[in-house]
C-alpha positions in Angstrom: 141.1 -79.9 50.1 143.0 -76.6 48.5 144.4 -74.2 51.2 142.4 -71.7 48.5 139.2 -73.2 49.0 139.7 -73.2 53.1 141.0 -69.3 53.0 137.5 -68.7 51.1 135.3 -70.6 53.5 137.1 -68.7 56.9 136.8 -65.2 55.0 133.0 -66.3 54.7 133.0 -67.3 58.2 134.4 -64.3 59.4 132.4 -61.8 57.3 135.8 -60.3 56.3 139.6 -60.9 55.2 142.4 -60.6 57.9 144.2 -57.7 55.6 144.1 -54.7 57.3 143.6 -55.7 61.0 144.6 -54.3 63.2 148.0 -55.8 64.7 148.3 -55.5 68.8 152.0 -56.7 70.6 150.7 -58.6 74.0 153.0 -60.8 76.2 151.9 -63.9 75.5 151.3 -64.9 79.2 147.8 -63.0 79.0 146.9 -65.2 76.3 145.1 -69.0 77.4 144.7 -72.0 75.5 141.5 -72.7 73.6 139.1 -75.1 74.6 138.9 -75.9 70.7 141.8 -76.9 69.8 141.4 -79.7 67.5 145.1 -80.7 67.9 145.7 -83.7 70.6 149.2 -84.1 70.9 151.7 -81.3 70.9 155.2 -82.3 69.3 157.7 -81.2 72.1 161.1 -81.3 69.4 158.7 -78.9 66.9 158.2 -76.5 69.2 161.9 -76.5 70.7 162.6 -76.2 66.9 160.1 -73.2 66.5 161.5 -71.5 69.6 165.0 -71.2 68.3 163.9 -69.5 65.2 161.6 -67.1 67.3 164.7 -66.2 69.1 166.1 -64.4 66.0 162.8 -63.6 64.0 160.2 -63.0 66.6 156.8 -64.1 65.5 155.7 -62.7 61.7 152.4 -63.9 61.2 150.0 -62.8 64.1 148.4 -65.1 66.5 144.3 -64.9 66.5 142.8 -64.6 69.4 139.5 -63.0 70.9 138.5 -61.3 74.5 138.1 -63.8 78.0 137.5 -61.5 80.9 141.1 -59.8 82.0 143.1 -62.1 79.1 142.8 -63.2 75.7 141.6 -66.8 74.3 143.8 -68.4 71.4 141.9 -69.1 68.3 144.6 -69.4 66.2 148.1 -69.8 66.2 149.0 -72.3 69.6 152.4 -73.7 67.8 153.8 -70.0 67.5 152.1 -69.2 71.7 154.0 -71.5 72.5 156.9 -71.2 71.1 157.3 -67.8 71.7 157.2 -68.0 75.6 159.9 -71.1 75.4 161.7 -68.2 73.6 161.1 -66.0 76.2 160.0 -63.4 73.9 158.0 -60.4 75.9 155.4 -59.7 73.1 153.9 -61.5 70.5 151.7 -59.8 68.0 147.7 -60.8 67.6 144.7 -59.6 66.3 141.7 -59.6 68.0 138.3 -61.3 66.9 135.1 -60.9 68.6 133.4 -64.0 67.8 131.1 -66.8 69.2 132.0 -70.0 70.5 131.4 -71.4 66.6 133.1 -69.4 64.6 136.2 -69.9 67.0 135.9 -73.6 66.8 135.9 -73.1 63.1 138.8 -70.8 62.4 141.2 -73.1 64.6 139.7 -76.3 62.6 140.3 -74.3 59.5 144.1 -72.7 60.8 145.6 -76.5 61.3 144.2 -78.1 57.8 146.2 -75.1 56.1 148.7 -76.0 58.2 148.2 -79.4 56.9 149.2 -80.4 61.2 146.5 -82.9 62.2 145.6 -86.2 61.6 142.5 -87.7 59.7 141.4 -88.5 63.5 142.1 -85.3 65.2 140.3 -83.6 61.5 137.0 -86.1 62.3 136.9 -85.7 65.9 136.6 -81.5 65.3 134.0 -81.6 62.8 132.2 -83.6 64.8 132.6 -81.4 68.2 131.2 -78.4 65.5 128.6 -80.0 64.6 127.2 -81.5 67.8 128.5 -78.1 69.5 126.6 -75.4 67.0 123.7 -77.6 64.9 125.6 -76.7 61.9 124.7 -79.8 59.6 126.9 -82.1 57.8 126.4 -79.8 54.2 127.4 -76.4 55.7 130.2 -77.6 57.6 131.5 -78.7 54.4 131.2 -75.9 52.3 132.9 -73.5 54.6 135.7 -76.1 55.1 135.8 -76.6 51.4 135.2 -79.9 51.4 133.3 -82.0 48.7 129.9 -84.0 51.0 131.1 -87.2 49.9 134.5 -87.0 50.9 133.1 -85.3 54.5 130.8 -88.0 55.2 133.8 -90.5 55.1 135.7 -88.2 57.4 132.6 -88.2 59.8 132.9 -92.4 58.8 136.3 -92.5 60.6 135.0 -92.1 64.2 132.9 -95.2 63.7 136.1 -97.4 63.4 137.1 -99.0 67.0 139.7 -96.4 69.5 142.3 -98.6 68.8 142.0 -98.5 65.2 141.8 -94.7 65.5 144.7 -94.5 67.2 146.0 -96.5 64.4 145.6 -94.4 61.9 146.1 -90.9 64.6 149.8 -92.8 64.8 149.9 -93.2 60.7 150.3 -97.0 61.1 147.6 -97.8 58.4 146.1 -95.3 56.1 143.0 -93.6 55.5 142.6 -95.7 52.0 143.6 -98.7 55.0 140.7 -97.3 57.2 137.6 -97.1 54.7 138.3 -101.1 53.5 138.2 -102.1 57.1 134.9 -99.7 57.8 133.3 -102.7 55.1 133.3 -104.9 57.8 130.5 -105.4 60.8 132.8 -107.3 63.3 134.7 -104.2 65.4 137.5 -107.4 66.5 137.4 -108.1 63.3 138.4 -104.8 62.1 140.4 -104.4 64.6 142.5 -107.9 64.2 143.5 -107.3 60.1 143.7 -103.5 61.0 147.0 -104.7 63.5 148.3 -106.9 60.6 148.3 -104.3 58.2 150.0 -102.5 60.8 152.7 -105.0 61.4 153.5 -106.5 58.4 153.1 -102.9 56.5 150.4 -104.3 53.9 148.7 -102.0 51.0 145.0 -101.2 50.4 145.2 -103.7 48.1 146.3 -106.7 50.2 143.6 -105.5 52.6 141.0 -106.0 50.8 141.7 -109.2 49.6 141.9 -110.4 53.5 138.6 -108.8 53.9 137.7 -111.0 50.9 138.6 -113.9 52.7 137.2 -113.2 56.1 134.0 -112.0 55.0 133.5 -115.8 53.0 135.1 -117.3 56.2 132.7 -115.4 58.6 130.1 -116.4 55.9 130.3 -120.5 56.0 130.6 -120.2 59.9 127.2 -118.8 60.0 126.1 -121.2 57.3 127.0 -123.9 59.6 124.0 -126.4 60.2 123.6 -126.2 63.9 124.3 -129.8 64.5 127.2 -130.0 62.5 128.5 -127.1 65.2 127.7 -129.7 67.7 129.6 -132.3 66.7 132.4 -130.0 66.2 132.3 -128.9 69.6 131.6 -133.0 70.3 134.9 -133.7 68.8 137.2 -130.6 69.7 136.7 -132.3 73.8 138.4 -135.3 72.5 142.2 -134.1 73.0 143.6 -137.1 72.5 142.1 -137.6 69.4 143.2 -136.0 65.7 139.4 -135.5 64.5 138.6 -132.9 61.9 135.1 -132.3 60.5 135.0 -130.5 57.0 132.8 -128.9 54.5 132.9 -130.3 50.9 130.3 -130.2 47.8 128.4 -133.7 48.4 127.9 -132.0 52.6 130.3 -133.3 55.4 132.9 -135.6 56.1 134.8 -136.3 59.7 138.3 -137.7 59.2 139.9 -139.7 62.1 143.5 -140.4 63.6 144.1 -143.3 66.0 147.0 -145.9 66.2 145.7 -147.0 69.7 142.4 -149.4 69.5 141.8 -148.4 72.8 141.3 -145.0 71.6 138.4 -146.6 69.9 136.6 -146.8 73.0 137.2 -143.4 74.0 135.8 -142.0 70.3 132.8 -144.3 70.8 131.7 -142.8 74.3 131.7 -139.2 73.0 129.8 -140.1 69.7 127.0 -141.7 72.2 126.6 -137.3 72.8 125.5 -137.4 69.1 122.4 -139.3 70.0 121.2 -135.6 72.3 121.2 -134.3 68.9 118.9 -136.3 67.1 
């Protein structure tokens, strides 16, 4: 996604360009946070570094706000605002825009996308919030953000993944490429299991694809197993002291029994009587 596309989308949304807007100097304590901030976490170290820089230069790029009673609500520029407070600045430059909630949400998202401050899950959640809150269609929001319909749809699909998998994406333990592969799985537990394997072993997307193929084959095999054979495996599984293996081969199924003590044969015979209930 290019910054130029995002810029065009933002200007189209505002109906004008921010160049030439009146810049006011405001006490940062008069500014409040936005309920539409898409970023879910603030990097304190990043804010500390920016605060040290602002002590020398001040805030060079105006913060975007809108009126909110006797104060102002942030639209874009939260990092600069937080750093300015930490630096002890008495005034910060702002541009006041008279925009509705819909525009404020999109502007906050676009600004963060331009700065690459958001992870894919934060972007997807912000987009979903805008769609749910404003009634915009996916096509409309994708156009404003400068995204293709297919990329936008794939972005929203990340929210179909289990919460724990979404957290792994947020932390950077797995990539969007991995996520696309995981979305092909239908079982949530299996999805989470493979996602953790990717994170622990640092697997590539191609390696994950192979794991998924194996997983799907195993699940198909389990689902296609005759119910009588399943019951037999359950019966044998209860025999803790006698190793019994039921496996499928080209001609059907085979049962392998291993024991050294003849007394075990009596125990095995008792368990096999349960097989009669299957007939």
